[in-house]
C-alpha positions, 0 to 999 in steps of 0.5 A: 522477488526476494529469495524467500518468495514462492515461484507460483506466487511470483508468476501470478503476481507478475501477471496481475502486475502486467494487467494493472500496469496496462490499465494504469501505468502509474498504479503499477509503478506505484505498486513497485515503489511502495513494495520497496519502501515497505520492505526497507521498513519491514527490514528495520522492523526485524520482520521474518523472511515470511512476513517480508514476503507476505508484505511484498506480495500485498504491497505489489497487489494492494491495488489489483481491485482497481481493475474493476474500477471505472477508468473515468473515475480512476483517472479523474484529475479533479476532486471526486464526488462522494459517490466516486470516492465510494466507488473507488473505495470498493477496490479493497473488497475487489482486491481481497476477493481476487487474491483470495480466489487465486489462492494467495496466503491469508497473511497477504490477503489480510494486509490487502484488506487492511491497507486503508485502515488507520491507527486511530480507527478512522480508516476503511473498510472496517475502521480497525485500530491499533494492534487490531490492524496487522503489522504488515498493513500498519507498515504498508500504510506508511509506505503507501503514504510516503510514495503518494506524497513523493510522487507527481499526481495529475492533480498535484506536484510531488512534495519533497522528502522533508515535507513527506517526513514532516507529514508522517511525523504529524500523523503519528498515532492517528494515521500511522503506528508510532512504532513504524513512524520511529522505524521510518525516521531512523532510516537515512533519507537517501534510502527513500529518494 
């Protein structure tokens, strides 16, 4: 963790990540990669040390609610049904409940609650939009998507950084905050490869 982290939260985070990685090695690895990408973006966007710490905890733990998901659905390598998609979307509420009950700071819980919101209001669960979404969640959304595009999945191969960059630029103003996209494109590609 960074030098502005909280030792008690660090221990809880590590324990939760061990459990998450045991349930889904890929989800645990994704959490670590996404946290690094999010921190790089936060640095470029001049987040304060406290904002960066909150974003890092949230990035690491955003999918912790998947511990409550049906493993058959979580690891399915084919298209999901509408019911399966609805089931997986419940991980957001489960993550929020877990982190809130464990006493994580409100800023961390809020980022996790909003991590699937989209800048244009088409995300979930609250269909929040624009600046009503926390800045941390807007940064996280891009980091999460970048890692997803650059990573192999059982249902598709990873795409190149050039393809990922083009997709992120295409979704600026819809899925992603244009200010976060501008920060992303200002960072040398090798920082993400």
